[in-house]
N, C-alpha and C positions, 0 to 999 in steps of 0.2 A: 487410336482418333476414334471419334466416336464416329458407329454407319450410320449415314444419313438416311431422317425419318422418311414411312412408307409414306405413298401419298396418298390422301381418302380418296377411297373407292367412290364414287358416284351412285356405287348400287346400293349405297344404304341410304338414299334418300329414295329410292322407290319400291321403299319395302312392304309398306299397302296400300300402292298406285294399281289400279287397273291397268293391260294394254296399252288402253287411248290415252288413258291420262300421261304415260313414259312417251309417246310418241308423240304429242304436245307440246312436254315441256322439252324432248330434247331441239323440236323445231325452234324454238322460243329460244333454248342460249344457243344454237347456232346462229339466231339473227343477233342476238345481245351477249356475249358471255357473260357481264359482269351482272347479270337476272340473275344465273345459278344459284347467287347464296341469298335470296331474299324467296321463302319459300315457308309454306305452313306447316307449322310442325301439329302432331297428334297431342289433345290436352283431355284432360282427368274430366268428363263429365261429374258434376255435384250433384247432392242429391236434393229434394224439394225442399226438405226440412230446415237446409243449410242456408239458403235461401231468405227464408223470414226472418226478418228481425224483429223480434220480441221487444217492447218498449218494458224498460223497469215496472214495477210498480212503487211506486213512491210512499214512505214510512208516511210522512207528513208531509204539508204546505206550507209556505207559512200565511198568517192570518192577513185577508184583506186588506188596507186601508180604508175606514169610511168614508162616504160620501160626506161633503163639508155638509149639505144639507142635514143631514143626520146632525153631523160636531152639534150644527147651531142650534139646532133643536133640542139637543140635550143641554148644552148651555144654556138656554134661557131658562130650557126644566129646574134645573140645578141652582141657578141663581137664584130663582124667586122660593125657590126652599131654602134655601141655604140665608135669605133675607127674614124669613120667617122664623128659621131655628135662630137665627142671633140676635133677633127681638124678642123674642121668648128668654133666650136665657138675661138679653140684661134685664125681659120684666120679674122675672123672679129673683133678679140682685139685689133690685130696686126694693121688690120687697121682703130681703134678707129670706126667702125662701130656698136661694142656692143650697143644692146637692149631691153628691157621684148618684144616686139612685133617682132624682129629676132630672139633669143632664141623660141619663140609660134613657130613660122615660120617651123623652124631648128627640133624640137619637133615634129612639126603636122607631119613632112616627117618623121622621123625616124619614127614613129609609123605607118603612112602607106603601108610605103614601108617593112615591118614586120608582112603585112595582115591581115585581121581583127581580129586576138588573138590579134595584136600588139594595135588595138583602143581597143579592149575592154581593156584591161589591164593600157591602157591611161587614159580610162575614171574610172578606178578604183584607180590610181597612183592621179587624178586631186582631189579622195578628203582632199590629206596631202596639205594643202593649209598654212600649216607653215612654209613647204620646200621649195614653189618655190612662185614668186611671183603672185599675186588674175588674174592677165589678163592669165598669161600663164594657171593656173587651171581654169578659165572659156573655156579652146580655149578647153583643151581636155575634158572636160566635153559635148562642145556643138561637137563631133566627130560623124560625124551619121557610125552608125553599121551594115554595110548593107553585105550582103553575097550571093551568089544564092543558090536558093533553094535545104531542100535534096535532097537523093533519095525518091519518094514515097514511095513505097512496104517498103523499112524501118522503114519510119516514120508511115505506117498500121501495120507494126508489133508493134512496139510499143503501140497503138493504142490496138488493138487484146488484148497487154496481160494486159493492163491500165483495158480491159472492161470485160474481161474474158467471154468472148461471141462471137462468129461469131458477125461482122460486119452491116450485115442486119438486125439483131437479136434488134440493138439499134440507127441505125442512118436511116432517112429514103432518106437522100442527105447527103453528104460528096461533099465540089469542093475539086479538085486534084493544083488547084491552089493555094498558101498560099497567102492568105492576109497581111503578115508580113514577111521577113526570117531574120536571125543578124546571127549572129558568136554561138550565145550559141541555138539558137531555130527557132522555125516554128510557126506556125497561120496558122490554116484554118479555115474555117466556115461552119458548117453542122447545120444540122437540125435533133432534134432526132424525133422517133416514135410519142411521143407526142404532138411535131408541135412545139415545142422549138426552135427559134434560139440558137446555141452556138458556142464556139470558143475553136477549143481545139489544144493546145498549146502540142507542142512536142520536146523534149531536143534532139540538135544532137546526133549523132551515137557518141562517144571518146573523144568527146570537154571534158569533166571533163580531159582526159589524159593530151590532149598539153595546155590547160590550165594551166595545175600543174606543164608542165615540163618545160615551160615558166616561171613561177614563181621562180621556182629551178632553173633557169637558170639565173635571177635576183639577184639569191638570189649570187647565188657564185662570180659574177658583182659587187656588193656590196663591199661584205668580201674582196673582192678583193683590192677593192677603199680604206679602213681604214688598211688592211694593209701595200700599199703602201706610207701611208697618206697622198694622195692626199684627205682626208674628215679627221675630228675627230672621233675618235674607240670610233664606238658606235651610229656613227651618221644615220645611217640607220636601227638599228636592231628594231623600233619600226616600220619604214615601212615594212621591210621581214616579220613579227607576222600577221601585218595588213592587206599587201595582199592577204596573204595566208588565211585569215577570211573571207572578203569582196569574194575573189574567189567563196567560200566555198559556202557560203550564197546564193550568185545569183546563183549558179547549182542548190540549193536544193529548188527542184518547191514542195516540200511540205510544207517546212516552210513557203513559200509565198501562198498557199493556204490557211495555216490557216492562216494567218496575215492576209488573205484579208478574210475570214469570219469572224474574230472578229471585224474588222475593220466597217463591214458592221452590226455586231449583237450590238454594241455599239453606234454607230452612232443611231440606232433606238432606243435603250434605253433611250440616250438623247432626244428623240424627234426633232435631227434633221432631219428632212423629206426632207431641201436640199442636204442632204449630204448624199454617199453611194458607193457601187463598184458593181460591177458586183455576181450574184451569185454560189457559185463553188455547181460542182456535184462530192460530194467525193466517192461514189459508184462507178463512173468512173472515176477516177484519181488514181495516184500514183506517184512515186518520178520523172519518168520521161514524166508523158504525166496530164497535169490541164485538165478539161473538162471546162467550167465554163458560164454562160448566155452571148448572145452576142448584148450590147447594142447599142440603135439607139440614134443620135443626132449630134450634129457638136464638132469638135476640138475644142479644143481653140487656137493650133495654127495657123485654119482657120481662124479665130476671127483677130487675131495680121497680116496673111496676107491680110484679107478684109480693115482692119483700114490702113493699110500701104502703101491697093494701088487705096485708095478710089474705091474700089468696091459696089457703091452703090447699085444694088440687093441682094449682099448677105446680108449689113447690113438690106437692109428693109425685107429681110426670116429672120435676129433676129429680129427684130421689131415685126413680126408676129407670131414669139417665144415667144412673151415677153421677151426681151433677154435687162435687160439693162445692160451696162458696168459699171456703177456706181454701181449697187450693187450686179454685180457678183466680183469684185474689192475686195469688202466690205465680202465678201462670202470667197474668196479663202486666206485672211488674218487671218476670222474667222476658218479655219477648219484648215490652218497651227496651227496654237494655243490653239485649240482646240484636236487633236494628241499629243503635246508635252507636253501639264497640263492635259488631261483627259484621253486621252485614254493609253493604254498598249506600245504605241510605236509611232514614226513619223516617214513617209517618207524622207527619208535626200537627195536624187537628184531625187525633182519632174521636168516632163517637159509638155511643152503644149500638146506635142503630145499622151501624156496618160493622159489628164486630155478631158473627155466630158462631153460636156454643152445641157441638157434639156432641155424643155422650162420651163419660172416660173423659171430663174438661178441654174437649179438644176445641180448641181457637181456631174459626178461619177468617180472615180480616177483605173484608170485601171494596174495603174505597181505598183506590191511587192519587187521589187529586194531589191531593197535597203535602209532598214529603219533602226532604232537607238532605241534604248531605252539608260533611263536616270531613275537615283537613286530622290527617291522624294524628297533628299534634292542637289540634282542639280537642277532639275524642282524648285524649290522653289526660288534656286539662279536665275536661272534667269527671275523667274516671277517680281522679287526684280527688278532685274535691267532696267527692261521695265518701272517697278512702278515707281522707283525713278527717270527715267531719266523725267518720265511723271511729276510728281513733281519738275522739275531742282532741282534736289538730287544729282549735277553730284558729290561729295564727295561718296555718297551711292552706287550708281551704281558702282563707280570702287572698293570699296569694294567687291561688287557683285561678280562683275569680278572676280578681283584676287582671291576669296576662290575660285572659276568654274574654276578656274585653276591649282587650288594647287591639288598633293604639288608642291610647286615650290624648282628649284634644287638653290645650295649656290649662291645666289645672292644677289645684294644691295637693298632688296624687296621699301625700300621708297624710292630710286628712279625711281623704278618697275612701284611704282603707281601713282608718279606725272608724268613718262611720257604720263599712259594711263590716265590720270584725264586731262591733257594738251590737248587729243588729243579729249577725252569725252565734252569741252566744246566747241571748234571747233566743232564740231558735231550737237553739241545740237542747236547752234544758225543755223546753216541748216535745221533740222527739227522741228523749230520751223518759219520759213522763209518761206513766201509764193507764194514767187520768184524765190528759189532755185533751182535746174535743177529737173527731178523725181528722177533722182539715188542720190541724196545727201540727199531727201528726206527719204531714205529709214536704213536700219543697215551696208549697205555698207561700209560706212565710220567707224560708230562701228565696226567692224570686222577687215575690214584697220587697225586703229588704233591699237589692238590688237595683231595682226596678226605683223605689224609691231615692238613692240616692244617686244613682245616674241622673234619674231629671234634676235633681240640685244643684249637681253641677254640670245640668243640659251635653252631658253625656251621648251622643247619637249612638241608636246598639245595632251593628250590622244583623240584613235580615236572619243569616246562618244560626247566631246567638239568639235569634227572638224566637225560630220555629224550634229551637231545642229547649225553650222555653217554655212555649205552647205543649211541647209535646210530653215535656216532663209533667209539669199542670196537669193536661188532661189524662194520663194514662193512672196518677199515681188517685186523682178521683175516681177515675173506673175504677180500682184496686179500694181504694177504703171505701167505697160507698159498699164492697160486698163484702168487705171483713170490716168494723170501724176497730175493729182492735189494732191494725196490721203493724207491725216493728219494721220500718222503711229500712232504717238503716240494716239490722238484723238480715233482712231479706235481701239486701244488695250485699250482703258481706256473702250470703249463701250463691248468688248466682255470676260471684266472681271468684269462687269456687266451682263452679262447675263451667265458668268460661275458659278457666286455666288451664281444666281438662281435654275441653275442646281445644283450644291451642297446640296444647302438645299431641293430642292425634292428629289433627292435621299436617303436624313439620313430623311424623314419624311418618303419614301413609306418605308425604312430597317426599320423604328421601327412599324410603320404597320404591316409588314408581322409576329412579333414577336409577343410570349403570356409573358404575364408580367410577369410568372416564368425567361421566358429566358432576360427575358429585367433586373430584379432585380440578376441573377444570372451573368448579363454580367460586371453589375456596380461593384458590387460587384469584379470581377476578377480584371475592367482596376483600383479599387484601391488600390488595391495587386500591381497592376504591379507599378502602381504612388509610391505609398510607397517605393517601393524598389529600382525604379530608384534615388527616389529623395534621400537617403541611400547612394546609389554607387554616385552619385553627388557628393556630401559631401566628400567622400572617397578619389575622385580624386582632388577636392580643395583642401584638407590637403598638398596630396601629388604632386601636382601642385607649390603649393606657395613655403614649402619644400623645393624644387627644381628648385627652378626659376633661380639661374641663371645659373645650367647647361639646363633646359630645351630652354634660350634663347643665348646659346653659338651659333656664328655667327664661327667658329673655320672650316675652309676648308682643307686642308692635304694639301696645295699646298708642303710643303719644304717634309712631308712624302712620298708622290708622287713623287716627285722628286728622292729625294731618293730612293727607294724604284725603281725608275727604271735606275737611275744609276746602282744598286746595281747587275740587273737584265741586264746591260750590262759587264759588266765586269764578273758577270757567264759564261752568255755567249762567251764573248772573251774567256773565258780561256776554254770552252768547245770546241770550234772552232780549237783552234790551238792544244789544245790534240793532239784531234782527228785527227785533219792532221799531225801532228808529230809522232802519233803514226801509220799511213797507211804510210806513206814514211820509217818510220824504216823496218815496214814489208816487203814493198813493195823492198827496197834496198837487205834485207837477200835475200830475196827470187830470184832478178836479181840477185844479186854477185857485189853488187856495196861494194868499198872499200873506206868505210864514218865511220864514228864514231858518238855517239849521240849530242855534239854537230854539228858535220859539218850539221846533220839532223834539228837539232832547228835552222840553220843561217838560211840555204835554205827556208823554211818554214816563218820566220819572215822576209824575203829580198824579197819575191816572189811579184809581182804584184798581183797577184789575191786575196792574202790575205791583200793586202792593198785596192784591192775593196770592198768586204764581209766586212771587221772591216770600209770600210768609209760608204758602207749601212744601215750596223744598228747603227751606231753612229746616223748617221738623222736621220730613225726612231724614234730611244727613243731623240732626241732634239725636234724632233718633236712634238711628245707627252707629252712631257714638257712645251711646247710653249702653245700647244692646254689648255692644264689643269692651265696654267695660268696665260690666258688669261680668264677663269670665274671671275667673281665676286664674292667678300669672301673677308675678312681680315685676315691674321693669324694670 
């Protein structure tokens, strides 16, 4: 039998009480015995710092919706400008002087007449090289984005909000004259209290609302063109979505700062001592302000100008800095391929103005406004394309390109492959010819051939593929201008050797950092995943074999589409006539017209307005059906 539990002594209640408090407490217990359980216990005093709840500093804020009045004003300006552009294009066609050069000139005039935001949107539209000739795209990308500086007091208010302290506690000197001023930002040079030179990039106040208002206006205009049948339905669908995404990324300074930091760290991880980016001071930056290291050196554009103008003094200065154009061209390509295949992202629109060259051919990338990402599978396909071209395997390169463009619409894939393959053979001859022009020995011809085939079969390209094309076109051009004798495929094979070495080194370093127990557990887990993958692959293969006829059907459904459009036309016609008859009947009763229902029906059916409305409806329906019938594929 367990001994009885000792009763709790009431003395423990009074350990920290004074004699007077004890006497008062005993008196209360005598009056109410149950009151002895309701007593205060001693509590730990919290530190003052723990009571202050700091609000976390958000890295980015969503862009505000532009006011309706701003959208309407943008719509009116863009509608007027687009109308003048279309009239000019029709006038050129009527005179027989239409050409890509005149189209590019008219687009340039249209965008520059819309101001700095028009130029900025033009540079974003230039990414859609599948919707316009390559000459027009390159012209739009080359538009110079310059604007007078923003109000200095407004800029400093934004900087104060970013640093969270008075400016004189952070900066020793801050130059009020910006070193660069664009539609989106102003960049000032300064020196911190630590003595380090920095660049302070400040986003303009209200620029997000203005650009988004212009984009919404363009979205309305493109939808209107589709409704009127000026282009096929959905022709601008991807452009509208991607233009908004591009603008959002370009205005997100936090994303750009993070990408710049990752670029710098990963280049250092891979021991690329000749490649870097300015260091970001994250504690002084936010979504509207970025403070980064101010790097010294010469811009790549200055080297081009010196070569084109035979500036021997500047070229001698480059030689004193141990800058070799041949080696520099090689490193430009190496940096492009490293970012595409080994980094998390690549730079989609590199420019010579945003690349600084330091002594010993060291490259510093300044601009990360427009970056692209690709899946591992797409990276392998792009690398396979270059590898097979280097091995003179045009068929393998064609297959890689077609898979990179997938999924394809209902087209004749065989003819599509043959057109791309025929163009690749011609381009391979140019790539291997030492006497060919410098631009012929780049990927310009490869992508031009792909774009021509895609435009012919109306294949819409994804944004990541377009960014990849634009990136390779730009980097190849930058390198070839430095070294016109550049052998692109030989340089890629050189890069592949170094990339394999870096991959092996990363694998060994990863193994060395792990314990034996962790390695064994990882091997078991990988073996389990491989087993599960093989089982799923077997199930997929069985299903594919059983449903092979269904999986390879080329039925496009043109007849069904035409029937559905015809049915919609008849329903719309009946709705239109019925609504008009009912409206006229009700108006006649109110106005006291002496007419029967048959008279109202005759009046509506014989009205010229009704005939015009039905003709317009029939024209739009017929145009949609014709667009669908032009698609490749057999019923």
